[in-house]
N, C-alpha and C positions, 0 to 999 in steps of 0.2 A: 654802827659805823666803826671803822678802825682808824686809829691815828695814822695819817698818811704822811710819809716823809717826803716832803717836796725839797729834797736835799740839794738838788742842783742849784747853783747860784744863778743860772739863767737857762732859758730854753730856746736859744737861737735868736733872741731879740737883738736888734742893732743897738750898739752902745752909742749914746749921744753924748758927746763931750761938751763941757761948758767951761768957759774961761780957759781955753786951750793954751793961750799964750802966757798964762800967769807964771811968775817965777816960782822956784821950788818952795820957798817959805812964805808965799803970799797967803794972806788970810782968806778964809772961806768967803766967797761972794754970796752973801745971804739972798740978795735980790735974784741972782741967777738960780740959786737953789729953789727959791720960792716959785719962780717961773717954771722950772723943770717939774717940780712936784705937781703943780696945778695942771700942767700939760699932760703928764703921765696919768694923773687921776682921771682926766677927761678921756684920754686915749683908751685906757683899760676899764673905764666905767666902774671905778671904785668909789663907794660913798665917802669914805674918809680914811685918813692915815695919820700916823705920827712918826716923826723922824728925829734921829739924833746923829750927829757927826762928831767924832773925836779926832783931833789933829794934834800931834806932838804931845800926847798925854793929857790934853785939856779938852773940855767940852766946847766945841765951836758953834754948835747949834742944837737946840732941843725944842721942838715945835710941833703943833698939830695943824692939820689941813682938812678941809671938808667937814663932813657931818658924822657924828656918832649915832644919830637918830634921824632917819629921813622923815618921820612923821612930825616931829617937833622942830626939825632943823637945828637941833642942838649941835654946837660945834665940837670938834675934837680939840682937846687941850693936852698939855704935857702931862696932866694927871689922869687922863682918860684910861680906864682899864680895857685891855684886850686879852683874849686868850693867846698865849705864845706858842702853843702846840709843842712840837718835839724839841724845842729849845729847853723844855722842862727836863729832858734827859740829862743835860749837863749839870743841872742842879742836883739830881740824884747822884751823879758821879762825884760831884764836889762833896756832898754829905758823907759818902762812903770814904773818900780820900781823907776827910777830917778824922774819921774813926780809925783809919789806918795810921795816921800820925799819932793818935793817942793809944796805939797798940791794942785796940779793941777788935780790929779786923785785919785780915791779911788778904791782899788781892789775889794771891796765888795759892791759898789754902783751899781745899775742897769745901764747898759751902755746906756739905752734909754735917760738918763739925759744928756749924752754927744752927742749922735747922735739921735735926736728926729725923724729923718726920717727912722730909722731902722724898717724893717718889717721882721719878721720870720713867719713860717707857723702856729705857735701856738701863739695867742695874749698874753696868760698868760706868756709864756716864753719870749716873746718880752719885756714884762714889768719887768722881774726879772733877766734875764741873766747878769752875772757879768764878769769883766776882770779875776778874779781868776778862774772862771769856764772855760773860753776860754783858758787861758794859761796852765791849768792843764788837758785839754781835758775831762772835766766833764760837758760840757754845755748841754748834751743830744742830740746834733746834731750828725748826723751819722759819722762813721769813713770813712777814705779816700776811701776805696774800694766801697762804696755805692754812691759816688759822680760821676757826669759825667766824663768820661775819658778825654774829651776835656776841657782844662782850658780856660776860656774866655780870650781874648787878653788884657783886661784892668782890673785894680783893681776894678773899679766901676762895671764892668761886674761880677766879683766874688761876690761883695756885693749884687748885684741884684739876684744872685742865691739863697740866703738864704731863701727867701720867698717861694721857691719851694721845699725845703728839709724838710722832716718830722722830728719831734722830736722823737727819737727812744726809749729813756729811760728818766725817770725823771731826771732833772738836779741835779748834785751832787752825783749821785748814782753809776755811772760806768765810767771807763776809756774807751774812744773811740777816738783813735788817729785821729785827724782832722786837716790837714794842712790848709785848708781854714779858719778854726776857728782862726788861728794865724793871717791870713790876716785881719779878722774882728777885732781882738784885736788891730792890728797896725793902723786900720782905726780910732780908738777912739783917740789916741794921735795926729794923723794927724789933726783931728778936734779940739782937745783941744789946740794944740800948733801952729796951722796954718802952720806947716812945713810938707813936705813930709817925709815919713819914711826914705827914703834915705838921705835927708838933715839932719834930726835929728840924725840919726845913725852916719853919717860921722862927724858931728861937736861935738856931745856930747859923743860919745863913741870911734870911731876909732881914731880921732885926739888926744884926751887926753891920750889914751893908747899908742900912738906912732905907730899905725898900718898904716904906711905911704903908703903901696902899696895896701891895701885892697880896694875892689870896689864892684860893684853890677852887676849881670846879666851876660849872656854869651857874650855880646858885649865887656865887659871889658877884658875878657879872650882872645877873638879873636883878639883884637887890640894890646894888650901888647906885648912887645918884649921878655918877659920872662914869658910866660904863658904856662901851660900844656895843651896839646890837649887831648880831651876825646877819649878813646879807649874802644872798646868792642871786645871780642874774637869771631870770626866766625869759625865754625868747619871746613870750607873748605879753608878759606883764612887767618887764624891766626888773629892777631890784626888788626882791621879795625877802622879808625877814625869815630866817630859819627858825622854826619852833624850838624853844629851849629844850624841849624833851628829846630832840635829836642829838643833843650834846650831853645827855645824862651819862653816857658811857665814860665821860671824862672824870667822873668821881672814882670808880674803881681803877681806871687806867691813869690816874693822876700822875704817878712818878714818871710816866712816859710822855704825857702831853697835857696835863691839867692845870698848869699854873696860869693865873691871870696877873698881868702886870701893866703898869703905865710905862710910857717912854722914859720918864724920869727914873722909875725903878730900874728899868733894864739898862739905862746908861750907867748907873752905879755898878751894876753887875759887870758890864763891859769894861769899865775902868779897873775893876778888881781883876778881871781875867787878863788885862794887859800888864798887870803889876807882878809883884813877887810874893803874893800871898798875904799882904797886909792891907788894911783899910782903916782910915781914920787913926793911924798910928798903932792899931792893934793887929797882931798876927792871927789870921784865921786859918792859914794853911802854910805848911813849910814850902819853901821854894822848890825843894826836891819833888814834893808831891804835885805841885802845880806843873812842873815840867813833865811829870808822868801823865797827867791828864791830857796834855797837848801833844804827847809823843805818838807818832804813827804806830799803830799796832798791826793793821791788816790792809792790804791793797783792796781798793774798791773798783768794781768793774766799770767799764766805759759807759754803760747804760745809765749811770747815775748823773752824768753831766753831758751837755752838748755845747758848752762854751769853752773858751780857751783856758781851761784848767789842766794842769799837768800833775802827775804823781799824786793822784787822789788816794787818800787813805782814810781809815777811821781810827781815831784815838780812843779815849775813854769819855764818851758823851759829846765828842766833837768830831767833825770832819776836818781834815787838813789837806792842803793842796798848794802847788806852786802857781802863782799868777803873775805873769810879766816879771819873773825873777824874784818875787818875794813870797814868803811863806805865809799862808793864811790859816787861821782856824775859823771854822764857820759852822752854822747849822741853820736850817730853815724849819718852819713849822706850818702845818696845814690841818685845820679842822673845818667842818662845814661853817662857812660864813666868816672865817678868819684866816689871815695869812701873816707870817712873821719871818723875819730874817735878821741874822746878826753875822757880820763878817769882820774879823779883827786881824790886824797885822802887828803882832807883838814887837817886831824889830823896829817899826816906825812909830809905835804907840798911837796907832790910828785905827779907826773903825767906823762902820756904818751899822745903824740899827733902824729897822723899819717895821711898823705894825700897821695892819690894815683890817677893816671890817668888811671885806669883800672876799670873793673866791678866785682872784686872779694872781696866780703865781708869777705870771709874766710881769705884773706890776712890781712886785717886790724884787724880782730879778733885775729889771731895768733900773730901778732906783739904786739897788746895791752896787751893780757894776759901774754905772755911770759915776756915782759919787765916790766910789772907792778909787777909781782912776784919778779923779780930781784931787783927792786927799794925798795921793802918793806922788803928785807932781812937785 
């Protein structure tokens, strides 16, 4: 299986407004949110979900709904781990940005200078491709759907695939969503820092942010005592657990889709992304590099969204768009049995984070859009 980018914030679902007459600075109506979540869980047949709302730079709600295990009826809590899918790409971009701040990497230098053994199918692109192009999906390498469906069992195996893949457009000219390209981007700091992507991410990002339960790969979810099980709906049998073996590809493809986190973890990450690069009084990233992560790099085609988003671009590990006159940064995630979404409005210090243990992107889209509208009132 490939990491699928369910990057549209919605797919044509009707947005249901709650507390429509509330004043601009009204507190979040928790009872109305609870009712909405339970209604949408039932509508889209999702076993369980976790939700966080940020309003005016503060956590307004952080809560679990439904079940993380349909066999035992164990409830989702704020500490329940979910796979966050392609939201992981923004963590990889953040790690690289930190190394740029420390002058160990350059976003615009050819990566051949860091990984001299790199081989692409086009020698010219081998000599010129940059981290900025990889992180913004503008390297010219093909999109996910053109890569082999079977992901190699190791990260080195993924790196070896690159020499076999054609350069389909001139670098820097077109957005082509490429999950393996993020693995290649992560390979660069591994070589520069001497640490694995997992070790670097845990010690330089997760720990400083207080993301104490976050981990990597399907094995972390399978082992933990408070992890959501992945479910997909079968027309004949209802909700069926996805075998953990179907998620094994998330180990080699980790930098693009393998992080597991709770809603408490991801709320801290969202608060950091809404800030200036500091957390708990400690600077983790310069304000200038934070701005670069969120700055639009390449226009994204209309096929990536069917909701009223305008001026959709990809930045570095994030999508950006205009929604009702405000600028969003957002990303969704989808792997078998899991869905995730994070949508942030830096200018309003507001955001919605939702995690689910089902396969309904409609659910995460409906939750995100409905509650984002509420937060911006």
